[in-house]
Backbone as a chain_set.jsonl record, in Angstrom:
{"seq": "MRVAVQRVRTSWTKASRGGAGAAMRNAAPTTFTLPTGLTSALHEVSMRESDAYVPRMNVQDLADPGLVLKESDGFLRVHRPETTIFRSTRLR", "coords": {"N": [[150.404, 155.184, -6.347], [149.1, 152.106, -5.243], [146.056, 151.026, -4.077], [143.775, 148.951, -2.575], [140.534, 148.672, -1.441], [138.204, 147.249, 0.741], [134.895, 146.98, 1.365], [132.34, 145.758, 3.391], [129.02, 145.266, 3.822], [126.304, 144.497, 5.809], [122.964, 144.003, 6.066], [119.843, 143.929, 7.949], [116.612, 143.284, 9.384], [114.243, 143.788, 12.071], [113.487, 141.176, 12.427], [115.653, 139.533, 12.366], [116.938, 139.928, 14.787], [117.123, 138.127, 16.847], [117.449, 134.604, 17.895], [117.027, 132.174, 15.382], [117.293, 133.821, 13.171], [119.23, 135.676, 13.806], [121.383, 133.976, 14.181], [121.831, 133.087, 11.568], [122.466, 135.504, 10.442], [124.752, 136.199, 11.828], [126.445, 134.261, 10.991], [127.274, 135.087, 8.46], [129.935, 136.004, 6.339], [132.598, 138.229, 7.146], [134.762, 139.159, 5.747], [136.162, 139.008, 2.412], [137.786, 137.275, -0.302], [139.808, 139.259, -2.435], [139.202, 140.228, -5.741], [141.144, 138.931, -8.448], [143.919, 140.752, -9.988], [143.223, 143.32, -9.03], [143.493, 146.713, -8.853], [143.973, 149.796, -7.202], [141.208, 150.136, -6.316], [137.773, 149.941, -5.147], [136.231, 147.495, -3.501], [133.224, 146.438, -3.076], [131.024, 144.67, -1.025], [127.742, 143.504, -0.468], [125.309, 142.325, 1.659], [122.074, 141.133, 2.328], [119.367, 140.613, 4.519], [116.867, 140.003, 3.158], [117.827, 138.656, 0.916], [118.77, 136.294, 1.81], [121.267, 136.673, 2.763], [123.086, 136.412, 0.745], [126.073, 137.115, -0.854], [126.633, 140.059, -2.827], [128.598, 141.497, -5.099], [130.563, 144.345, -6.135], [132.842, 146.268, -8.132], [134.674, 149.214, -8.047], [136.588, 151.762, -9.591], [139.019, 153.636, -7.784], [139.58, 156.064, -8.727], [137.31, 157.048, -9.77], [135.074, 159.742, -10.136], [132.848, 159.63, -8.311], [133.636, 158.986, -5.813], [135.106, 159.813, -2.638], [138.21, 160.353, -1.214], [139.896, 160.365, 1.753], [142.606, 161.034, 3.966], [143.136, 160.289, 7.328], [144.384, 160.373, 10.42], [146.316, 158.454, 9.729], [144.929, 156.615, 8.421], [143.088, 155.611, 5.416], [140.202, 156.875, 4.353], [137.235, 156.011, 2.72], [134.612, 157.437, 0.98], [131.303, 157.82, -0.31], [129.869, 160.533, -1.818], [127.236, 162.294, -0.073], [123.947, 161.776, -0.934], [120.672, 162.992, -1.507], [117.22, 163.201, -1.804], [116.081, 165.302, -0.766], [115.91, 168.854, 0.038], [117.558, 171.231, 1.821], [116.243, 173.985, 3.652], [116.332, 177.304, 4.657], [114.883, 178.802, 7.445], [113.408, 181.841, 8.049]], "CA": [[150.096, 154.3, -5.255], [148.016, 151.146, -5.453], [145.299, 150.838, -2.953], [142.507, 148.119, -2.638], [139.734, 148.898, -0.3], [137.042, 146.316, 0.699], [133.724, 147.432, 2.293], [131.389, 144.679, 3.54], [127.836, 145.63, 4.497], [125.348, 143.483, 6.148], [121.696, 144.736, 6.609], [118.843, 143.202, 8.428], [115.436, 143.86, 9.922], [113.991, 143.319, 13.403], [113.172, 139.746, 12.445], [116.905, 138.897, 12.641], [117.677, 140.285, 15.944], [117.337, 136.973, 17.757], [117.137, 133.291, 17.455], [117.626, 131.599, 14.079], [117.623, 134.899, 12.201], [120.452, 136.274, 14.307], [122.388, 133.056, 13.95], [122.144, 133.222, 10.148], [123.147, 136.839, 10.083], [126.111, 136.124, 12.419], [127.287, 133.366, 10.212], [127.731, 135.647, 7.264], [131.384, 136.359, 6.386], [132.994, 139.726, 7.315], [135.821, 139.471, 4.747], [136.193, 138.207, 1.253], [139.003, 137.296, -1.183], [139.77, 140.261, -3.375], [139.244, 139.758, -7.119], [142.5, 139.109, -8.961], [144.209, 141.86, -10.742], [142.575, 144.595, -8.488], [144.522, 147.848, -8.574], [143.35, 150.953, -6.887], [139.824, 149.898, -6.511], [136.872, 149.728, -4.093], [135.503, 146.201, -3.694], [132.049, 146.491, -2.159], [130.17, 143.457, -0.789], [126.646, 143.701, 0.318], [124.428, 141.056, 1.98], [120.767, 141.527, 2.87], [118.476, 139.637, 4.948], [115.875, 139.585, 2.126], [118.451, 137.804, -0.077], [119.41, 135.216, 2.618], [122.69, 137.026, 3.003], [123.96, 135.985, -0.4], [126.983, 138.349, -1.16], [126.59, 140.761, -4.056], [129.863, 142.199, -5.243], [130.781, 145.384, -7.072], [134.169, 146.849, -8.033], [134.688, 150.6, -8.603], [137.937, 152.351, -9.553], [139.106, 154.606, -6.79], [139.743, 157.413, -9.453], [135.994, 157.572, -10.129], [134.648, 160.975, -9.402], [131.811, 159.428, -7.301], [134.199, 158.537, -4.496], [135.918, 160.77, -1.93], [139.31, 159.721, -0.445], [140.513, 161.353, 2.801], [143.48, 160.417, 4.954], [142.814, 160.737, 8.689], [145.084, 159.683, 11.498], [147.062, 157.342, 9.188], [143.854, 155.662, 7.765], [142.515, 156.077, 4.232], [138.665, 156.743, 4.424], [136.64, 156.07, 1.339], [133.185, 157.802, 1.191], [130.465, 158.311, -1.418], [129.144, 161.787, -1.497], [125.905, 162.154, 0.429], [122.922, 162.164, -1.911], [119.407, 163.057, -0.957], [116.128, 163.831, -2.701], [115.436, 166.412, 0.021], [116.677, 169.978, -0.015], [117.295, 171.877, 3.184], [115.755, 175.335, 3.584], [116.598, 178.121, 5.889], [113.728, 179.56, 7.887], [113.802, 183.25, 8.389]], "C": [[149.007, 153.359, -5.639], [147.32, 150.782, -4.066], [144.029, 149.98, -3.307], [141.811, 148.272, -1.395], [138.508, 147.902, -0.395], [136.074, 146.859, 1.762], [132.694, 146.358, 2.274], [130.278, 145.309, 4.407], [126.848, 144.653, 4.669], [124.057, 144.225, 6.632], [120.595, 143.713, 6.845], [117.675, 143.938, 9.069], [115.297, 143.352, 11.418], [113.852, 141.761, 13.513], [114.529, 139.037, 12.682], [117.628, 139.348, 13.893], [117.803, 139.203, 16.989], [117.103, 135.676, 17.282], [117.835, 132.878, 16.179], [118.019, 132.689, 13.123], [118.97, 135.464, 12.584], [121.569, 135.261, 14.034], [122.829, 133.008, 12.552], [122.898, 134.442, 9.816], [124.586, 136.72, 10.681], [127.096, 135.193, 11.663], [127.83, 133.979, 8.922], [129.096, 136.155, 7.378], [131.576, 137.801, 6.58], [134.091, 140.091, 6.4], [135.673, 138.538, 3.583], [137.451, 138.285, 0.532], [138.798, 138.37, -2.157], [139.898, 139.603, -4.798], [140.717, 139.926, -7.636], [142.65, 140.269, -9.918], [143.572, 143.235, -10.341], [143.689, 145.593, -8.268], [143.795, 149.087, -8.287], [141.869, 151.018, -7.04], [139.015, 149.645, -5.15], [136.102, 148.485, -4.293], [134.448, 146.223, -2.626], [131.319, 145.059, -2.174], [129.002, 143.806, -0.008], [125.829, 142.479, 0.449], [123.236, 141.589, 2.726], [120.107, 140.397, 3.381], [117.486, 139.068, 3.919], [116.444, 138.737, 1.077], [119.107, 136.615, 0.559], [120.937, 135.411, 2.761], [123.672, 136.473, 1.942], [124.747, 137.228, -0.869], [126.738, 138.779, -2.58], [127.804, 141.646, -4.076], [130.001, 143.259, -6.363], [132.186, 145.92, -6.933], [134.107, 148.261, -8.67], [136.035, 151.159, -8.531], [137.92, 153.438, -8.634], [139.279, 156.116, -7.482], [138.383, 157.927, -9.853], [135.581, 158.744, -9.394], [133.592, 160.811, -8.337], [132.357, 159.003, -5.933], [135.085, 159.685, -3.938], [136.85, 160.092, -1.027], [139.815, 160.762, 0.59], [141.498, 160.547, 3.674], [143.251, 161.089, 6.253], [143.502, 159.853, 9.638], [145.707, 158.443, 10.99], [146.181, 156.349, 8.459], [143.403, 156.361, 6.478], [141.011, 155.838, 4.372], [138.153, 156.951, 2.978], [135.13, 156.341, 1.555], [132.603, 158.107, -0.246], [129.94, 159.649, -1.004], [127.721, 161.523, -1.034], [124.947, 162.522, -0.709], [121.534, 162.06, -1.227], [118.431, 163.573, -1.943], [115.544, 165.058, -1.914], [116.407, 167.662, -0.086], [116.4, 170.711, 1.218], [116.992, 173.337, 2.782], [116.115, 176.108, 4.708], [115.296, 178.779, 6.212], [114.18, 180.956, 8.339], [112.935, 183.741, 9.546]], "O": [[148.056, 153.766, -6.307], [147.942, 150.321, -3.108], [143.317, 150.303, -4.258], [142.39, 148.038, -0.334], [137.891, 147.753, -1.449], [136.451, 147.142, 2.899], [132.186, 146.047, 1.196], [130.512, 145.798, 5.512], [126.525, 143.959, 3.705], [124.144, 145.019, 7.569], [120.42, 142.769, 6.074], [117.771, 145.148, 9.273], [116.135, 142.598, 11.912], [114.08, 141.167, 14.567], [114.486, 137.926, 13.211], [118.836, 139.148, 14.014], [118.551, 139.376, 17.95], [116.524, 135.587, 16.199], [119.005, 133.166, 15.929], [118.96, 132.53, 12.345], [119.79, 135.708, 11.699], [122.661, 135.696, 13.667], [124.025, 132.902, 12.28], [123.839, 134.436, 9.024], [125.539, 137.137, 10.022], [128.32, 135.326, 11.7], [128.769, 133.432, 8.342], [129.449, 136.708, 8.419], [130.706, 138.57, 6.171], [134.364, 141.283, 6.261], [135.143, 137.434, 3.709], [138.181, 139.262, 0.696], [137.705, 138.455, -2.718], [140.585, 138.6, -4.994], [141.407, 140.893, -7.314], [141.699, 140.715, -10.56], [143.412, 144.142, -11.159], [144.679, 145.329, -7.586], [142.977, 149.461, -9.128], [141.331, 151.837, -7.786], [139.59, 149.183, -4.164], [135.329, 148.429, -5.249], [134.724, 146.054, -1.439], [131.088, 144.438, -3.211], [129.165, 144.376, 1.071], [125.663, 141.695, -0.486], [123.369, 142.398, 3.644], [120.2, 139.3, 2.83], [117.29, 137.857, 3.814], [115.679, 138.104, 0.349], [119.934, 135.965, -0.08], [121.726, 134.471, 2.858], [124.831, 136.141, 2.193], [124.16, 138.249, -1.23], [126.642, 137.931, -3.467], [128.013, 142.454, -3.171], [129.543, 143.001, -7.477], [132.707, 146.038, -5.824], [133.523, 148.428, -9.741], [136.651, 151.062, -7.469], [136.94, 154.182, -8.605], [139.128, 157.157, -6.842], [138.253, 159.09, -10.235], [135.697, 158.801, -8.169], [133.409, 161.714, -7.52], [131.593, 158.7, -5.017], [135.72, 160.418, -4.696], [136.431, 159.334, -0.153], [140.11, 161.906, 0.245], [141.166, 159.429, 4.068], [143.174, 162.316, 6.319], [143.227, 158.653, 9.666], [145.677, 157.427, 11.685], [146.668, 155.346, 7.938], [143.34, 157.59, 6.448], [140.591, 154.688, 4.497], [138.539, 157.837, 2.214], [134.454, 155.567, 2.232], [133.282, 158.551, -1.172], [129.591, 159.819, 0.164], [127.063, 160.619, -1.55], [125.167, 163.53, -1.379], [121.285, 161.13, -0.46], [118.797, 164.325, -2.846], [114.627, 165.731, -2.386], [117.608, 167.478, -0.283], [115.26, 170.846, 1.663], [117.422, 173.828, 1.738], [116.207, 175.517, 5.784], [114.641, 179.287, 5.303], [115.239, 181.133, 8.941], [113.086, 184.878, 9.992]]}, "num_chains": 1, "name": "protein.A"}
């Protein structure tokens, strides 16, 4: 099966919650043209306020072990495993 997934993330601070900052954030695109020849891949696009919402793109093969694919209610969900520098401990 050939599947192409696109994930677009936009991040901002309180400074962009209203006025000109919000207008600039809201003008950022929510979809992008997929790269040609893409087969079974995750196309990630990230835009940050600190970079003036310039899109940064990355392509990762869906077969890579760093991705988790789950089908749920007819949808394919793509996740990266949770990583943390913290370790949970059980109190007795």
